[in-house]
TIMAR-8036 format. One record per residue (C-alpha): residue number from 1; residue in three letters; x negated, y, z. Coordinates in pm, 1 decimal. Each point is the difference from the previous one (the first is absolute). Example, Ala and Ser with C-alpha at 12.3 -4.5 7.8 and 13.67 -1.06 7.14 Angstrom:
2
- 1  ALA  -1230.0  -450.0  780.0 .
- 2  SER  -137.0  344.0  -66.0 .
***
This chain:
513
- 1  MET  0.0  0.0  0.0 .
- 2  ASP  -116.2  355.0  -64.9 .
- 3  SER  -188.5  141.3  299.2 .
- 4  HIS  175.9  336.3  -18.1 .
- 5  PRO  203.7  27.4  322.9 .
- 6  SER  295.1  166.6  -169.8 .
- 7  VAL  26.5  -285.8  -252.4 .
- 8  ARG  18.4  -255.7  278.5 .
- 9  ARG  260.3  207.7  179.4 .
- 10  ASP  211.3  55.0  -313.7 .
- 11  LEU  -10.0  -367.5  -91.4 .
- 12  ALA  111.1  -97.0  349.6 .
- 13  LEU  291.1  243.3  -23.5 .
- 14  ALA  100.7  -122.8  -346.8 .
- 15  ARG  -20.2  -367.3  102.6 .
- 16  ALA  207.3  62.2  310.9 .
- 17  ALA  262.9  184.2  -203.9 .
- 18  LEU  25.0  -280.9  -252.7 .
- 19  ASP  15.3  -264.1  273.5 .
- 20  SER  287.7  188.0  162.8 .
- 21  GLY  189.4  28.8  -327.8 .
- 22  SER  -60.7  374.4  -46.1 .
- 23  PRO  -176.3  25.7  -337.4 .
- 24  ALA  69.3  374.8  -32.5 .
- 25  GLU  -211.7  57.6  310.3 .
- 26  ALA  -285.3  -195.8  -159.3 .
- 27  ALA  -20.7  218.8  -310.9 .
- 28  GLY  -174.1  302.5  154.1 .
- 29  PRO  -274.7  -192.4  182.4 .
- 30  LEU  -63.6  -219.2  -305.6 .
- 31  ALA  -39.2  301.2  -228.7 .
- 32  ALA  -234.8  162.8  253.0 .
- 33  ALA  -215.9  -313.5  23.5 .
- 34  LEU  -2.4  -40.5  -377.2 .
- 35  ALA  -133.8  354.0  -42.8 .
- 36  ILE  -307.6  -96.2  204.8 .
- 37  ALA  -58.6  -364.2  -98.6 .
- 38  PRO  179.4  -59.6  -331.9 .
- 39  THR  -134.5  -352.2  -65.5 .
- 40  LEU  24.5  -138.8  355.0 .
- 41  PRO  165.6  -345.4  -23.9 .
- 42  GLU  202.9  47.8  319.9 .
- 43  ILE  171.6  304.6  -152.3 .
- 44  HIS  92.3  -188.0  -315.4 .
- 45  GLU  128.2  -291.0  207.7 .
- 46  LEU  248.1  234.4  166.6 .
- 47  LEU  87.0  161.6  -333.8 .
- 48  SER  81.3  -351.8  -127.0 .
- 49  ARG  247.5  -39.1  284.3 .
- 50  LEU  167.2  323.1  -108.5 .
- 51  ALA  -2.0  -114.0  -362.6 .
- 52  ALA  189.5  -314.7  98.6 .
- 53  ARG  294.8  208.8  119.3 .
- 54  SER  298.4  68.1  -218.4 .
- 55  GLY  -99.9  279.4  -237.7 .
- 56  GLY  -367.8  -72.4  51.9 .
- 57  GLY  -47.1  274.0  260.7 .
- 58  LEU  -9.4  273.6  -263.6 .
- 59  ASP  273.7  191.7  178.5 .
- 60  LEU  -244.6  56.5  287.2 .
- 61  PHE  -243.6  178.9  -231.1 .
- 62  PRO  218.6  198.0  -242.2 .
- 63  ALA  -155.7  184.1  -291.9 .
- 64  ALA  -48.5  359.9  106.6 .
- 65  PRO  -218.9  291.0  -111.9 .
- 66  HIS  -291.3  81.9  229.9 .
- 67  ALA  43.4  -321.1  200.6 .
- 68  PRO  -295.1  -98.1  225.0 .
- 69  VAL  -261.7  -209.1  -177.4 .
- 70  GLY  63.6  -306.0  217.2 .
- 71  HIS  371.2  19.7  -82.6 .
- 72  VAL  -81.5  13.8  -373.2 .
- 73  ALA  -237.1  -298.2  21.1 .
- 74  ALA  252.5  -202.9  200.4 .
- 75  ARG  268.1  54.5  -264.1 .
- 76  ALA  -250.4  -102.6  -268.7 .
- 77  HIS  -75.5  -330.1  173.5 .
- 78  LEU  367.2  -75.1  56.0 .
- 79  LEU  74.4  69.3  -367.4 .
- 80  ALA  -276.9  -241.8  -95.8 .
- 81  ALA  142.2  -260.7  238.0 .
- 82  ALA  339.3  49.0  -166.1 .
- 83  GLY  -150.5  -91.1  -336.6 .
- 84  ARG  -30.7  357.3  -122.9 .
- 85  PRO  -377.6  64.3  2.9 .
- 86  GLU  22.0  221.8  -309.0 .
- 87  GLU  206.0  243.5  210.8 .
- 88  ALA  -234.9  -41.2  294.0 .
- 89  LEU  -327.3  85.4  -171.4 .
- 90  PRO  73.4  372.8  -58.7 .
- 91  LEU  79.7  37.7  370.8 .
- 92  LEU  -321.8  -174.7  101.4 .
- 93  ALA  -195.0  217.3  -243.5 .
- 94  ALA  153.5  307.0  165.2 .
- 95  ALA  -136.9  -123.1  331.7 .
- 96  SER  -342.7  -43.7  -158.8 .
- 97  GLY  19.2  352.0  -137.7 .
- 98  HIS  64.2  123.3  353.6 .
- 99  ALA  -297.8  -189.6  149.7 .
- 100  PRO  -215.8  -141.0  -282.4 .
- 101  ALA  -258.5  -170.6  220.2 .
- 102  THR  263.4  -205.2  184.9 .
- 103  ASP  50.5  -353.4  -130.8 .
- 104  TRP  369.4  29.2  -79.7 .
- 105  ALA  -9.9  -231.7  -302.8 .
- 106  GLY  -219.4  -285.0  125.2 .
- 107  LEU  289.7  -245.2  14.1 .
- 108  PRO  96.4  -315.0  -195.6 .
- 109  TRP  305.5  143.8  -173.4 .
- 110  VAL  -209.4  280.2  -151.8 .
- 111  ALA  -272.0  -242.2  -113.6 .
- 112  ASP  250.8  -234.6  -167.0 .
- 113  PRO  -60.0  15.5  -379.9 .
- 114  ALA  375.2  -27.5  -50.1 .
- 115  LEU  42.5  356.9  127.7 .
- 116  GLY  -195.9  142.3  -293.2 .
- 117  LEU  209.6  -204.8  -238.3 .
- 118  ARG  342.6  94.6  130.7 .
- 119  ILE  -41.0  369.5  77.8 .
- 120  GLU  101.5  229.3  -283.9 .
- 121  PRO  -316.1  148.9  -157.0 .
- 122  ASP  151.5  349.8  -0.8 .
- 123  VAL  74.8  -28.5  372.1 .
- 124  LEU  -350.2  -128.2  73.7 .
- 125  ALA  -158.4  275.6  -210.0 .
- 126  ARG  191.2  269.6  188.3 .
- 127  THR  -86.2  -162.2  333.1 .
- 128  VAL  -369.6  -10.4  -87.1 .
- 129  MET  0.1  360.5  -122.3 .
- 130  ARG  153.5  120.6  327.3 .
- 131  LEU  -255.8  -204.8  192.0 .
- 132  CYS  -285.0  150.0  -203.0 .
- 133  THR  120.7  351.0  74.3 .
- 134  ALA  13.9  -75.6  372.1 .
- 135  ILE  -338.1  -169.3  44.8 .
- 136  GLY  -217.3  255.0  -180.7 .
- 137  ASP  -259.7  -33.0  -273.7 .
- 138  PRO  -208.4  -193.9  81.0 .
- 139  ALA  167.0  -185.1  283.8 .
- 140  PRO  -178.4  28.2  335.1 .
- 141  ALA  -263.7  -273.5  26.3 .
- 142  ASP  156.4  -145.4  314.2 .
- 143  ALA  336.4  -29.7  -178.7 .
- 144  VAL  -119.6  -200.7  -301.7 .
- 145  PRO  35.1  -349.2  158.0 .
- 146  ALA  353.1  76.6  125.8 .
- 147  LEU  108.3  118.5  -346.5 .
- 148  GLN  -135.5  -295.5  -196.4 .
- 149  PRO  326.6  -201.8  31.3 .
- 150  TYR  178.8  261.1  -214.2 .
- 151  LEU  -263.6  -38.2  -269.1 .
- 152  ALA  58.1  -375.0  13.5 .
- 153  VAL  373.2  54.7  -59.0 .
- 154  VAL  -83.3  210.3  -306.0 .
- 155  ARG  -232.0  -274.3  -129.6 .
- 156  HIS  282.7  -252.0  22.8 .
- 157  ALA  241.5  243.2  -168.2 .
- 158  VAL  -244.7  80.4  -280.9 .
- 159  ALA  -32.9  -372.0  -66.3 .
- 160  ALA  374.2  -4.0  -71.5 .
- 161  HIS  41.5  345.3  -157.3 .
- 162  GLY  -331.3  58.7  -173.9 .
- 163  GLU  137.1  254.1  -247.9 .
- 164  HIS  175.0  230.4  246.3 .
- 165  GLY  -180.7  331.3  -36.2 .
- 166  MET  119.9  164.2  322.1 .
- 167  LEU  -84.9  -305.5  208.8 .
- 168  LEU  -347.3  -24.3  -151.8 .
- 169  GLY  -64.3  371.3  46.0 .
- 170  ALA  121.5  10.0  359.2 .
- 171  GLY  -196.5  -316.5  74.5 .
- 172  SER  -306.8  165.7  -148.9 .
- 173  ALA  46.4  300.2  229.8 .
- 174  LEU  16.7  -229.0  303.6 .
- 175  ALA  -296.5  -210.3  -111.4 .
- 176  ARG  -206.2  315.6  -50.1 .
- 177  ARG  81.5  127.2  347.1 .
- 178  LEU  -108.2  -332.1  147.5 .
- 179  GLY  -332.6  -1.2  -184.5 .
- 180  GLU  97.1  -254.6  -267.8 .
- 181  VAL  -113.8  225.8  -284.7 .
- 182  HIS  -46.8  -269.1  -265.9 .
- 183  LEU  348.4  -134.3  64.2 .
- 184  ALA  130.7  357.6  -11.2 .
- 185  VAL  -153.7  55.9  -344.3 .
- 186  ASP  135.2  -331.1  -128.5 .
- 187  TRP  355.3  59.1  117.7 .
- 188  ALA  11.5  364.6  -106.3 .
- 189  GLY  -132.5  -88.4  -345.0 .
- 190  ARG  256.7  -274.5  -42.8 .
- 191  GLY  277.5  232.9  117.1 .
- 192  ALA  -101.6  280.6  -235.4 .
- 193  ARG  -3.3  -241.8  -294.1 .
- 194  ALA  327.8  -168.0  93.2 .
- 195  GLN  194.6  323.0  56.5 .
- 196  PRO  -190.6  306.5  -126.6 .
- 197  SER  85.9  305.6  209.6 .
- 198  LYS  -145.2  304.0  171.1 .
- 199  LEU  7.2  -171.8  339.2 .
- 200  GLY  -164.6  -309.8  -140.7 .
- 201  GLU  -289.3  206.6  -136.1 .
- 202  ILE  -34.5  184.2  332.6 .
- 203  TRP  -23.3  -329.7  186.6 .
- 204  LEU  -257.3  -118.9  -250.8 .
- 205  GLY  -198.8  323.3  28.7 .
- 206  TYR  -10.0  -25.9  379.1 .
- 207  ALA  -105.4  -363.8  -18.7 .
- 208  PHE  -282.9  81.5  -241.3 .
- 209  ARG  -117.7  283.5  226.5 .
- 210  SER  -10.0  -231.6  300.2 .
- 211  ALA  -201.2  -249.5  -202.2 .
- 212  GLY  -250.7  268.1  -98.7 .
- 213  ARG  107.4  -10.6  -364.9 .
- 214  THR  44.8  376.2  -26.8 .
- 215  PRO  4.3  46.6  -380.3 .
- 216  GLU  276.3  -260.1  -28.5 .
- 217  ALA  186.4  170.8  284.0 .
- 218  LEU  -17.5  329.0  -186.7 .
- 219  ALA  136.9  -156.8  -317.6 .
- 220  ALA  293.7  -152.3  188.7 .
- 221  LEU  85.3  327.8  172.3 .
- 222  ARG  -13.4  189.3  -328.9 .
- 223  ARG  251.2  -248.8  -137.7 .
- 224  ALA  218.8  69.7  303.0 .
- 225  VAL  -4.6  371.1  -84.6 .
- 226  ALA  105.4  -81.4  -354.7 .
- 227  TYR  306.4  -179.5  139.0 .
- 228  ASP  100.3  301.3  211.0 .
- 229  PRO  -184.3  328.8  -62.9 .
- 230  ASP  206.6  169.9  272.2 .
- 231  ASP  -123.2  -219.7  288.1 .
- 232  LEU  -264.8  230.7  144.5 .
- 233  SER  -111.8  -250.8  263.5 .
- 234  VAL  -161.0  -201.4  -280.1 .
- 235  TYR  -190.1  310.1  -110.6 .
- 236  ALA  -153.9  3.4  348.8 .
- 237  ASP  -92.2  -367.4  -36.7 .
- 238  VAL  -161.2  64.4  -338.3 .
- 239  ALA  -195.6  293.5  143.1 .
- 240  ALA  -124.2  -203.9  295.0 .
- 241  THR  -107.5  -281.5  -229.9 .
- 242  LEU  -185.2  238.3  -232.0 .
- 243  ALA  -177.0  140.8  306.6 .
- 244  ASP  -105.7  -354.6  92.1 .
- 245  LEU  -162.4  -13.3  -344.4 .
- 246  ASP  -178.8  332.3  72.7 .
- 247  ARG  206.5  171.0  -270.7 .
- 248  LEU  88.8  283.1  233.0 .
- 249  ASP  77.3  265.4  -262.3 .
- 250  GLU  255.6  -228.8  -165.4 .
- 251  ALA  144.2  -88.6  340.2 .
- 252  LEU  53.0  365.5  86.7 .
- 253  ARG  168.3  62.0  -335.5 .
- 254  TRP  254.1  -271.1  79.9 .
- 255  THR  80.3  166.6  331.7 .
- 256  GLU  35.3  336.6  -173.2 .
- 257  LEU  242.4  -148.6  -252.6 .
- 258  ALA  212.4  -139.5  280.1 .
- 259  LEU  -9.9  318.8  208.1 .
- 260  GLU  119.1  199.3  -301.0 .
- 261  ARG  314.9  -212.3  11.8 .
- 262  ASP  42.9  10.6  379.9 .
- 263  PRO  -244.1  203.7  213.3 .
- 264  ALA  131.6  -158.8  320.5 .
- 265  PHE  -3.6  -368.0  -97.7 .
- 266  ASP  -166.1  -148.6  308.2 .
- 267  CYS  -201.5  -286.1  -152.9 .
- 268  VAL  -152.9  232.0  -259.7 .
- 269  VAL  -66.9  282.6  246.8 .
- 270  HIS  -189.6  -235.0  231.4 .
- 271  THR  -198.5  -152.2  -284.4 .
- 272  ALA  -77.4  337.6  -158.1 .
- 273  HIS  -137.7  155.0  319.3 .
- 274  ARG  -205.3  -309.8  75.7 .
- 275  LEU  -154.0  -1.9  -346.9 .
- 276  ARG  -64.6  375.5  3.7 .
- 277  PHE  -184.2  -39.7  328.6 .
- 278  ARG  -198.1  -286.0  -147.5 .
- 279  ALA  -89.0  218.3  -298.7 .
- 280  ASP  -135.5  304.7  182.0 .
- 281  GLY  -4.5  -75.3  374.2 .
- 282  ASP  203.2  310.8  86.0 .
- 283  ILE  187.2  -74.3  323.3 .
- 284  ASN  267.1  254.5  -88.4 .
- 285  HIS  150.1  -269.1  -224.0 .
- 286  LEU  45.1  -210.1  313.8 .
- 287  VAL  139.3  296.6  191.1 .
- 288  SER  256.8  46.8  -277.7 .
- 289  LEU  84.6  -368.9  24.9 .
- 290  ALA  43.7  32.9  377.3 .
- 291  ASP  234.8  294.2  -62.6 .
- 292  PHE  199.3  -209.9  -245.4 .
- 293  VAL  27.0  -285.8  250.3 .
- 294  ARG  120.4  242.1  269.1 .
- 295  ASP  257.3  158.2  -231.3 .
- 296  HIS  129.0  -333.7  -133.7 .
- 297  PRO  48.8  -223.7  304.6 .
- 298  ASP  261.7  -216.1  -169.7 .
- 299  ASP  -203.2  -129.7  -294.0 .
- 300  ALA  113.9  -343.8  -108.4 .
- 301  HIS  -347.7  -154.7  0.5 .
- 302  GLU  -266.5  -16.4  266.0 .
- 303  HIS  -325.2  141.0  -135.6 .
- 304  THR  -353.1  -34.3  137.7 .
- 305  ASP  -185.0  231.3  -241.8 .
- 306  LEU  -72.0  268.8  258.9 .
- 307  GLU  -128.3  -250.6  252.5 .
- 308  GLU  -217.3  -175.2  -257.4 .
- 309  CYS  -157.8  327.5  -112.7 .
- 310  CYS  -75.2  107.9  357.9 .
- 311  ARG  -135.3  -335.8  113.6 .
- 312  ASN  -369.4  -3.2  100.9 .
- 313  THR  -37.4  373.8  -65.7 .
- 314  ALA  -128.7  219.6  281.9 .
- 315  TRP  288.6  163.7  189.7 .
- 316  LEU  256.3  -90.0  -266.3 .
- 317  GLY  22.1  -358.1  124.3 .
- 318  GLY  -184.6  16.0  330.0 .
- 319  MET  -301.0  124.4  188.7 .
- 320  PRO  -325.3  -9.8  -197.4 .
- 321  ALA  -279.9  -229.6  101.1 .
- 322  GLY  -328.5  143.2  118.2 .
- 323  ALA  -142.9  164.8  304.7 .
- 324  PRO  268.6  186.6  198.0 .
- 325  LEU  -31.7  358.2  106.2 .
- 326  PRO  -84.0  68.1  364.5 .
- 327  ALA  283.8  -13.4  247.6 .
- 328  GLY  167.1  335.5  52.0 .
- 329  ARG  112.9  172.7  313.7 .
- 330  GLY  374.7  23.2  4.0 .
- 331  PRO  167.0  326.3  100.8 .
- 332  ALA  162.0  41.9  334.5 .
- 333  GLY  317.6  -200.4  5.0 .
- 334  ALA  221.7  -207.2  223.7 .
- 335  GLU  -138.2  -322.8  140.3 .
- 336  PRO  157.2  -267.0  -222.7 .
- 337  SER  216.6  -256.6  172.2 .
- 338  ALA  -56.1  -372.3  -35.2 .
- 339  ASP  311.9  -15.0  -217.1 .
- 340  ALA  -136.8  271.4  -231.4 .
- 341  LEU  -331.4  -181.5  -38.6 .
- 342  ASN  179.8  -326.0  -71.3 .
- 343  ARG  208.2  167.0  -267.7 .
- 344  LEU  -315.9  135.2  -161.1 .
- 345  LEU  -168.7  -339.5  8.4 .
- 346  ARG  306.1  -165.4  -158.6 .
- 347  VAL  6.7  248.4  -286.4 .
- 348  ALA  -373.4  33.1  -68.0 .
- 349  THR  -161.5  -182.7  -290.3 .
- 350  THR  -300.3  65.3  -221.2 .
- 351  ASP  191.1  -39.6  -325.0 .
- 352  TRP  333.7  100.5  -149.4 .
- 353  ALA  177.4  -39.1  -333.2 .
- 354  HIS  -32.4  370.9  -91.5 .
- 355  PRO  13.3  334.3  184.1 .
- 356  PRO  383.7  24.5  8.3 .
- 357  ALA  5.3  -349.4  153.2 .
- 358  ALA  -244.2  117.5  267.7 .
- 359  TYR  227.1  297.7  70.0 .
- 360  ASP  301.3  -230.1  33.9 .
- 361  ARG  -186.4  -240.6  226.4 .
- 362  ALA  -91.9  284.8  236.5 .
- 363  LEU  370.8  68.3  56.0 .
- 364  GLY  -25.4  -246.0  286.7 .
- 365  LEU  -191.5  268.6  191.8 .
- 366  VAL  288.0  248.1  -3.1 .
- 367  LEU  79.8  -120.0  353.0 .
- 368  VAL  -345.9  106.4  121.0 .
- 369  GLN  -13.7  366.3  90.6 .
- 370  PRO  -247.8  224.5  -187.8 .
- 371  GLY  -187.8  71.9  322.4 .
- 372  GLU  -57.1  -371.3  52.9 .
- 373  LEU  -111.1  -45.3  -360.7 .
- 374  LEU  -256.0  276.2  49.2 .
- 375  GLY  -107.0  -151.7  330.2 .
- 376  MET  -64.1  -330.5  -173.3 .
- 377  LEU  -268.4  154.9  -220.9 .
- 378  GLY  -244.9  8.5  288.9 .
- 379  HIS  126.1  -304.0  188.3 .
- 380  PRO  -251.4  -286.1  56.6 .
- 381  VAL  240.0  -253.2  -152.8 .
- 382  VAL  -4.4  203.2  -320.9 .
- 383  THR  -363.0  112.4  -14.3 .
- 384  GLY  -121.0  -349.4  91.0 .
- 385  SER  213.0  -179.5  -256.2 .
- 386  GLY  -155.7  -288.9  -189.1 .
- 387  GLU  107.8  175.3  -321.7 .
- 388  PRO  -155.8  345.3  44.4 .
- 389  GLY  229.5  272.3  -122.9 .
- 390  SER  311.7  -206.4  -61.5 .
- 391  LEU  183.5  93.7  318.5 .
- 392  GLU  -81.0  368.2  -44.7 .
- 393  ILE  147.9  -20.5  -351.0 .
- 394  TRP  330.2  -137.9  124.7 .
- 395  ALA  23.2  245.8  286.7 .
- 396  CYS  -33.6  284.7  -252.4 .
- 397  LEU  248.4  -161.8  -238.8 .
- 398  GLY  240.0  -22.0  294.2 .
- 399  LEU  -16.1  378.6  39.2 .
- 400  LEU  155.9  35.0  -347.0 .
- 401  HIS  329.9  -138.2  129.5 .
- 402  HIS  48.4  263.4  270.5 .
- 403  GLY  179.9  322.4  -84.9 .
- 404  SER  68.8  -134.4  -347.9 .
- 405  GLU  291.2  241.1  -33.7 .
- 406  GLN  -241.1  296.8  11.1 .
- 407  PRO  -116.7  150.2  -333.3 .
- 408  TRP  -350.2  -128.0  -63.8 .
- 409  LEU  -193.1  330.0  0.9 .
- 410  ASP  147.6  108.2  334.7 .
- 411  SER  15.1  -346.3  156.0 .
- 412  ASP  -154.4  -118.3  324.4 .
- 413  ARG  -127.6  -316.2  -170.8 .
- 414  ARG  -200.9  206.9  -249.0 .
- 415  ARG  -136.2  223.9  275.9 .
- 416  LEU  -107.2  -296.3  213.3 .
- 417  LEU  -172.2  -180.8  -287.6 .
- 418  LEU  -181.4  312.1  -117.1 .
- 419  GLY  -122.1  51.5  353.6 .
- 420  LEU  -158.5  -343.9  -6.8 .
- 421  LEU  -215.9  102.1  -298.4 .
- 422  ASP  -204.4  247.5  203.4 .
- 423  GLY  -364.9  -85.5  55.6 .
- 424  ASP  -234.1  -250.8  -158.7 .
- 425  PRO  150.3  -298.0  -183.0 .
- 426  ASP  78.1  -292.4  226.4 .
- 427  ARG  259.4  -274.4  16.8 .
- 428  VAL  267.7  233.2  136.4 .
- 429  SER  -41.1  261.2  -273.2 .
- 430  GLN  -16.4  -278.4  -258.9 .
- 431  ALA  328.8  -141.8  127.2 .
- 432  ALA  163.6  342.3  -0.2 .
- 433  LEU  -113.0  68.6  -356.5 .
- 434  PHE  139.1  -332.0  -119.0 .
- 435  ALA  330.2  70.5  175.6 .
- 436  LEU  23.3  330.3  -187.8 .
- 437  VAL  -71.2  -178.3  -329.7 .
- 438  THR  259.6  -266.0  79.4 .
- 439  TYR  262.0  265.1  63.1 .
- 440  ALA  -79.5  160.5  -334.5 .
- 441  TRP  89.3  -332.3  -164.5 .
- 442  VAL  347.6  -1.2  153.1 .
- 443  ASP  85.6  372.6  -11.5 .
- 444  PRO  -64.5  178.7  -331.3 .
- 445  GLU  49.2  338.9  167.7 .
- 446  ALA  -304.9  -59.5  219.6 .
- 447  ARG  -237.3  -94.4  -281.2 .
- 448  ALA  -143.4  339.3  -88.6 .
- 449  ASP  -68.1  79.4  364.5 .
- 450  VAL  -161.1  -336.2  74.2 .
- 451  ALA  -208.3  13.5  -318.1 .
- 452  ALA  -137.4  338.2  108.6 .
- 453  VAL  -83.8  -132.9  345.6 .
- 454  VAL  -171.9  -306.0  -145.3 .
- 455  ALA  -198.6  207.5  -250.4 .
- 456  GLY  -116.4  230.0  278.5 .
- 457  ARG  -104.5  -291.2  218.5 .
- 458  LEU  -183.1  -155.0  -293.1 .
- 459  THR  -196.3  318.8  -61.4 .
- 460  GLU  -86.7  36.8  369.1 .
- 461  THR  -144.3  -349.6  23.5 .
- 462  ALA  -150.1  -35.9  -349.0 .
- 463  SER  -363.4  11.3  115.0 .
- 464  GLY  41.7  -177.3  332.0 .
- 465  PRO  -27.7  -363.7  109.1 .
- 466  ALA  378.9  -46.8  -7.7 .
- 467  ALA  39.1  122.0  -358.6 .
- 468  ARG  82.0  -343.1  -139.4 .
- 469  ALA  261.9  -72.8  268.1 .
- 470  VAL  181.8  325.4  -77.0 .
- 471  ALA  -34.4  -48.0  -377.3 .
- 472  GLU  164.8  -342.7  16.6 .
- 473  ILE  307.8  152.0  163.4 .
- 474  ALA  -3.5  291.8  -242.8 .
- 475  LEU  25.8  -234.8  -296.8 .
- 476  ALA  326.0  -131.8  149.4 .
- 477  ALA  153.3  347.9  27.7 .
- 478  PRO  281.4  96.7  -239.2 .
- 479  GLY  -43.9  315.7  -204.3 .
- 480  LEU  -367.8  59.7  75.9 .
- 481  ASP  -137.4  249.0  -252.4 .
- 482  ARG  -254.9  -109.1  -255.7 .
- 483  PRO  -313.2  158.3  155.9 .
- 484  ALA  77.5  -157.4  337.0 .
- 485  ARG  71.6  -338.0  -156.2 .
- 486  GLU  -324.5  14.1  -199.4 .
- 487  LEU  -192.7  91.9  315.0 .
- 488  ALA  155.4  -292.5  188.3 .
- 489  ALA  -73.3  -240.4  -285.5 .
- 490  ALA  -360.6  120.8  -22.8 .
- 491  THR  -41.4  -45.9  373.5 .
- 492  ILE  126.7  -356.6  -21.8 .
- 493  ARG  -244.0  -78.1  -280.1 .
- 494  VAL  -300.8  86.3  217.3 .
- 495  PRO  -138.5  -328.9  137.8 .
- 496  GLU  68.8  -41.2  368.4 .
- 497  VAL  -328.0  -10.5  195.1 .
- 498  PRO  12.8  -221.9  310.9 .
- 499  ARG  -43.7  199.3  313.7 .
- 500  GLN  -338.7  -53.0  163.8 .
- 501  ARG  2.0  -67.8  367.0 .
- 502  GLN  -194.9  275.3  173.4 .
- 503  LYS  -298.9  -101.1  204.9 .
- 504  GLY  72.9  29.1  367.2 .
- 505  ARG  -195.2  242.3  213.3 .
- 506  SER  -133.5  -281.5  215.2 .
- 507  LEU  -156.7  -163.8  -306.4 .
- 508  LEU  -161.7  326.5  -109.6 .
- 509  ARG  -130.0  54.6  351.6 .
- 510  TRP  -150.1  -350.2  2.3 .
- 511  ARG  -184.0  74.8  -327.9 .
- 512  ARG  -141.4  324.0  138.5 .
- 513  ASP  -120.8  -165.2  319.3 .
***
């Protein structure tokens, strides 16, 4: 039996209810146990007792929108027990879409080859497409074993319906997500030949891309455009594939063609900004993309272009590697409470998806008063952190969420952060400067002001030992003027010379003696 205490408790309750002739009272505990241990034999033994009732127990788990996942899985198993596995599989696939790494489908009725033969290929294709949408592309590595039974069902169905284009294409999409790229190419190719269509060519193009056969992917996607010249999402796919072939000018032309038709089409906007950034390295393309994401929160697709462009880039995707600046002395502030320090430690990390994501993550510090955040900057827990500078960064980011209703130029948060820039560069002033840059990413009205502050700080430190540290932040600042950006870039290009440890006075004295 599963070692989870709640499973043991729920099974005991369900068994007692069935023994006392109260099957309705067994339904809730069984569904709860099934949600935790979906292949546990003891659960399926009790479900079999329900299935033996008149009506097969289905009345206890009625079809309902937004039903709990255990309820959905229980109905699926009872449908299978009633000889209706073709109706059960879509429900089980919905459970897998909810928790892909859970082994919902590792059961005999799913593995039975007869299921693939009897289920309507259209129904199976739609089920697989919904599953693909839910599990992501590619599927999480830990979910691949639990999703293999669905691929087996498709194999059995393809054996019986080998010319069904939608089934082959949907099966290809699932195979690709599970790492079966050769199978994906085979099925997509067969589907595109059996039933030529735009969708068939898209499936084939994606399969070729996953297999590393980029020229063939491009040809398939171009054929998809020929089927439907108004589907701008395919233009984005063509552009991305051309970029993979290092044909960046052509790729950008495809995005321009699509944007002429619809300047706000999300897939094309994301692709265009990503490729523009790749072409010239100007972070303002990414800032524009961040603005688009903020202004279009209800886009139909989840995009990762901004995160991918910021990844592994200093301050865009996290703290840079290298020697940290010296610890700074925090200003006078309130002694932080244990709760405030714990909140800071829970939020702090050395990396983030992109600056707006860092800003959002710091929202958790809105419950810590500004005085405590300032007090943290000189606290031993912060200055002695194993990741020098990270806690200071998050304390400063936390300041951005206080007095957010105040206009930026007259705000307390701006005044406090500017005050932290006084003096020689250290980890506190570095954190404050990054907080200012982060705010410029999320508030266009603050950009000119922050760019001026950053440019001034860059000029002040240009010939000092902290020049590189300031320049790295400057290159992440929106709207920085060209001279300042060129100065920052030139500073970064200067090779970093390791700091030499100074000889101690005692050693010099020993040599003189």
